[in-house]
C-alpha positions in Angstrom: -12.7 22.0 23.0 -13.0 23.6 19.7 -12.8 20.6 17.8 -15.4 18.9 19.5 -17.9 21.4 19.6 -17.3 21.8 15.8 -18.4 18.2 15.2 -22.0 19.1 16.4 -22.3 22.0 14.1 -23.3 22.3 10.3 -21.2 23.4 7.8 -22.9 26.6 7.4 -22.7 27.3 11.2 -19.0 26.6 10.9 -18.6 29.1 8.2 -20.1 31.7 10.0 -17.9 30.8 13.1 -14.8 31.0 11.3 -15.4 34.0 8.7 -11.7 34.7 8.1 -10.5 31.2 7.1 -11.3 29.9 3.5 -13.3 26.9 4.5 -15.1 26.0 1.1 -12.1 25.5 -1.0 -11.0 22.6 -3.6 -9.6 19.5 -2.0 -6.3 20.4 -3.2 -5.9 23.2 -0.8 -7.3 21.6 2.2 -5.0 21.6 5.1 -5.3 19.6 8.5 -7.2 22.7 9.9 -10.4 21.5 7.3 -10.2 17.9 8.8 -10.1 18.9 12.2 -13.2 21.1 11.4 -15.1 18.2 9.8 -14.2 15.7 12.1 -11.9 13.4 10.2 -8.5 13.5 11.6 -5.4 11.1 10.4 -4.3 8.7 13.2 -1.2 6.7 12.9 -1.3 2.7 13.2 1.2 0.1 13.5 2.9 -0.6 10.4 2.3 -4.0 8.1 5.7 -6.0 8.9 6.5 -9.2 7.4 6.0 -12.4 9.1 9.5 -14.0 10.1 10.3 -17.4 8.3 9.4 -20.6 10.1 13.0 -21.8 10.3 16.0 -20.2 11.3 17.8 -21.8 8.7 15.3 -20.1 6.3 16.8 -17.0 4.5 14.9 -14.5 2.3 16.6 -12.9 -0.8 14.1 -10.5 -2.6 11.3 -12.3 -0.9 12.3 -15.8 -2.4 13.1 -18.3 0.4 16.4 -20.2 0.6 16.8 -23.0 2.6 20.0 -23.9 4.0 21.1 -27.4 2.2 23.0 -29.9 3.8 24.8 -31.2 0.5 28.4 -30.2 0.2 29.8 -27.0 -1.8 31.6 -27.2 -4.6 34.7 -26.5 -2.9 34.0 -29.4 -0.4 33.4 -31.6 -3.3 37.0 -30.8 -4.6 38.5 -30.8 -1.3 40.3 -33.9 0.3 38.4 -35.5 3.4 41.5 -34.5 5.4 41.2 -30.8 4.2 37.5 -30.2 4.5 37.6 -29.5 8.3 41.4 -27.9 8.6 40.8 -24.7 10.4 44.1 -22.9 9.1 44.3 -23.9 5.4 42.4 -21.5 3.1 40.5 -23.0 0.0 41.3 -21.8 -3.1 38.8 -19.7 -4.8 36.5 -20.8 -7.2 38.2 -19.1 -9.8 41.1 -21.0 -9.5 39.2 -24.1 -9.5 37.6 -23.6 -12.5 40.8 -22.8 -14.1 42.6 -26.0 -13.1 39.7 -27.9 -14.3 39.5 -26.5 -17.7 43.4 -27.4 -18.1 43.6 -30.8 -16.5 40.3 -32.0 -17.2 39.0 -30.9 -20.6 35.6 -32.9 -20.4 33.0 -30.2 -21.0 30.4 -32.5 -19.2 32.2 -32.1 -15.8 32.9 -28.2 -16.4 29.1 -27.5 -16.9 28.2 -29.7 -13.9 30.5 -27.6 -11.8 29.1 -24.2 -13.1 26.6 -22.4 -10.4 22.8 -22.7 -10.9 21.0 -19.5 -11.7 19.7 -17.4 -9.1 16.0 -18.3 -8.3 13.5 -16.3 -10.3 11.1 -14.3 -8.1 7.6 -15.3 -8.7 5.2 -13.1 -10.9 3.2 -11.0 -8.1 6.7 -10.3 -6.6 7.8 -9.0 -9.8 5.0 -6.7 -10.0 5.6 -5.7 -6.3 9.5 -4.8 -7.4 8.5 -2.7 -10.3 5.8 -1.1 -8.3 8.4 0.0 -6.0 11.4 0.8 -8.2 9.4 2.7 -10.9 9.3 6.2 -11.4 6.7 6.1 -14.3 2.9 6.8 -13.0 1.3 4.6 -15.8 3.9 1.7 -14.8 2.9 1.9 -11.3 -0.8 2.0 -11.9 -0.5 -1.3 -14.1 1.5 -3.0 -11.5 -1.2 -2.3 -8.8 -4.1 -3.2 -11.5 -2.1 -6.7 -11.9 -1.5 -7.2 -8.0 -5.4 -6.8 -7.2 -7.0 -8.1 -10.2 -4.7 -11.4 -10.3 -5.4 -12.6 -6.9 -7.6 -15.0 -4.7 -10.0 -12.0 -3.8 -9.8 -9.7 -6.6 -11.1 -6.1 -6.8 -13.6 -5.6 -9.6 -12.1 -3.2 -12.4 -14.1 -0.2 -13.0 -13.5 3.0 -15.1 -15.7 5.0 -12.6 -14.2 8.2 -12.0 -13.8 9.4 -8.1 -15.9 12.5 -7.8 -16.6 14.5 -4.7 -20.1 16.0 -4.2 -20.8 18.6 -2.0 -24.3 20.5 -2.9 -24.5 21.2 -6.4 -20.6 20.9 -7.0 -19.0 17.8 -8.8 -15.1 17.7 -8.1 -13.5 15.0 -10.1 -10.4 13.8 -8.2 -7.2 12.1 -9.3 -6.4 8.3 -8.5 -7.1 5.0 -9.9 -10.3 3.6 -8.9 -10.2 -0.3 -8.4 -13.6 -0.5 -7.1 -14.7 -3.0 -4.6 -12.9 -5.6 -2.8 -15.5 -8.4 -1.7 -14.8 -9.8 2.1 -16.6 -12.6 3.5 -17.9 -12.1 6.9 -19.3 -15.1 9.4 -22.8 -15.0 9.8 -23.4 -11.9 7.4 -23.7 -10.9 3.9 -20.4 -10.3 2.0 -19.1 -6.9 2.6 -17.3 -4.5 0.5 -14.8 -1.8 0.5 -13.7 0.5 -2.2 -10.1 0.7 -3.0 -8.3 3.6 -4.8 -4.7 4.1 -5.7 -2.5 7.1 -6.4 1.3 8.6 -6.2 2.0 11.6 -4.0 3.9 12.9 -7.1 0.7 13.5 -8.8 -1.0 15.3 -5.8 2.1 17.5 -5.7 1.8 18.3 -9.5 -2.1 18.6 -9.5 -1.4 21.2 -6.3 1.1 23.1 -8.0 -0.9 23.5 -11.4 -4.1 24.7 -9.7 -2.1 27.2 -7.9 -0.7 28.3 -11.3 -3.8 28.5 -13.1 -5.4 30.5 -10.1 -3.2 33.6 -11.0 -4.8 35.6 -13.7 -1.3 37.2 -14.5 1.9 35.3 -14.8 4.3 38.3 -13.3 6.9 38.8 -10.3 4.5 39.5 -8.0 1.9 36.5 -8.8 5.0 33.9 -8.9 6.1 35.3 -5.4 2.6 34.8 -3.9 2.6 31.5 -5.9 5.8 30.0 -4.3 4.7 31.0 -0.9 1.4 29.4 -1.0 2.8 26.2 -2.7 5.4 26.1 0.2 3.0 26.5 2.9 0.7 24.0 1.4 3.5 21.4 0.8 4.8 22.1 4.3 1.7 21.2 6.0 1.3 18.0 4.2 4.5 16.2 5.0 3.0 13.7 7.2 -0.2 12.8 5.7 -2.0 14.7 2.6 -5.3 15.8 3.3 -6.1 15.5 -0.3 -6.3 11.8 0.5 -9.4 12.4 2.6 -11.2 13.7 0.1 -10.6 10.9 -2.1 -11.8 8.6 0.9 -15.3 10.5 1.3 -15.6 10.6 -2.5 -15.6 6.7 -2.4 -17.7 6.8 0.3 -20.4 8.6 -1.5 -20.3 6.6 -4.5 -20.7 3.5 -2.4 -23.7 5.1 -0.7 -25.2 5.9 -4.1 -24.7 2.3 -5.3 -25.9 0.7 -2.1 -28.0 2.8 0.0 -29.0 2.0 3.2 -25.9 1.1 4.8 -24.6 2.6 8.1 -21.0 2.5 7.3 -19.0 2.5 4.1 -15.1 1.3 4.4 -12.9 2.6 1.9 -9.1 2.6 1.2 -7.0 4.7 -0.4 -3.2 3.3 -1.5 -0.6 6.0 -1.6 3.0 5.7 -3.0 5.5 8.1 -3.8 8.1 8.0 -6.5 10.6 9.7 -4.0 9.9 6.5 -1.7 11.3 3.2 -3.1 10.9 1.3 0.3 7.3 1.7 1.3 3.7 2.5 0.6 1.1 4.1 3.0 -2.6 2.4 3.4 -5.3 5.1 4.4 -8.4 3.3 5.8 -11.8 4.8 7.0 -15.2 3.6 7.8 -17.4 6.6 7.0 -20.7 6.5 8.8 -23.6 7.5 6.7 -24.4 10.4 9.1 -21.2 12.4 7.9 -22.2 12.0 4.2 -25.6 13.6 5.4 -23.7 16.6 7.0 -22.0 17.0 3.4 -25.5 16.7 1.4 -27.2 19.0 3.8 -24.7 21.6 5.1 -27.4 23.8 6.6 -28.7 20.6 9.1 -27.0 20.3 12.4 -25.3 16.8 12.1 -25.5 14.1 15.1 -22.6 13.5 17.3 -21.7 10.2 15.3 -21.0 12.3 12.1 -17.3 11.9 12.6 -14.5 9.4 11.6 -10.4 8.9 11.6 -8.2 7.8 9.0 -6.0 5.1 9.9 -2.8 5.4 8.1 -0.6 2.4 8.1 3.0 2.0 6.0 3.6 -1.2 4.7 7.1 -2.3 3.1 7.5 -3.5 -0.5 10.3 -6.1 0.6 10.1 -8.9 0.8 8.6 -8.9 -2.8 7.2 -12.5 -2.5 4.8 -11.7 0.3 3.9 -8.0 -0.4 0.6 -9.0 -2.2 -0.6 -11.2 0.6 0.2 -8.4 3.3 -1.5 -6.0 0.9 -4.7 -8.2 0.9 -4.6 -8.8 4.7 -4.3 -5.2 5.4 -7.4 -4.5 3.4 -9.6 -7.1 5.3 -11.5 -5.7 8.4 -11.2 -7.3 11.7 -13.3 -10.1 12.1 -13.6 -11.5 8.7 -12.7 -14.6 7.1 -9.9 -13.8 4.1 -10.1 -16.1 0.9 -6.6 -17.9 1.3 -4.3 -18.5 -1.7 -3.9 -22.3 -2.6 -0.5 -22.2 -2.5 -0.1 -20.9 0.9 -2.8 -23.0 2.2 -0.7 -26.3 1.1 2.5 -25.0 2.4 0.8 -24.5 5.7 -0.7 -28.0 5.6 2.8 -29.6 4.8 4.4 -27.4 7.7 2.0 -28.5 10.4 2.3 -32.5 8.8 5.6 -32.3 9.4 5.4 -31.0 12.9 2.8 -33.9 13.6 5.3 -36.3 12.3 8.2 -35.1 14.6 5.9 -35.5 17.6 5.0 -38.9 16.8 8.7 -40.0 16.5 9.6 -38.5 19.7 
């Protein structure tokens, strides 16, 4: 009941109602308590999973599809026909086979033909996803995210605009790589845009630690103990989802509102990786109403009941790397929109349906 009633109160009324709590603080010090009072909690959504292969014979190694071949293997090519199906005979290892070929058949052409082919190389976008997952250097991660978004069917607009949170006369510059707008085509409507920002969780932890350390006027044993206590409490409260992400979402919605006033809802995304997690990243999505932005712009005015929103959190696995860019793009497109398809995937789908029709015609 307290959380529901707080949504209809102005920010100044909330401060008077909770005088013992520090509500007007830097976003690095935000907690889940601030989000509850503002009316913008986190909500966990189902994770984004990779689609299954079309055939049970298809396997995926680092995102590269490898189709099982009906051609005989190197062992079968050099085994007699009577021994090929013998269940009890063990075939010689390839190393022994190569050594015999080298002694009995010195022909270099035959020996080169028997060498195994090189492993299939990853596509360019799959290599970007692999580096993004495994690198511990933040600048490298940002470069890979730029490449994944700027070189695709519906690229995000590159921008150098900083992410700034506005509250009354305060202007707070936030961390993150602001990628700008991601255009999506909606049937029977004008194209919509959703802003995207990327950052790593380690940069938030470092910024929070530096902010608390700078707030200590004198560094001694007492202030060090207070610093460690406050930092541990803040970090412990951010284990599931960091409240700093919500501040970035609000700042991007404010930027959209200044760029395109008159809209009722602003769709924004934050991509959050973590150098300590090499397997997945989190996509935060929010549709922030204009009434919520008015609540921040006019803290003494009572907001309408619609001045609230939820932050949807979804995890996305890096692997398979070859489909990461496509899965990421699909996750950023709102429901009911028509995405711009990759020509390569269209050709693959067309060939798949043609093959199914041929099999049906042949009976």
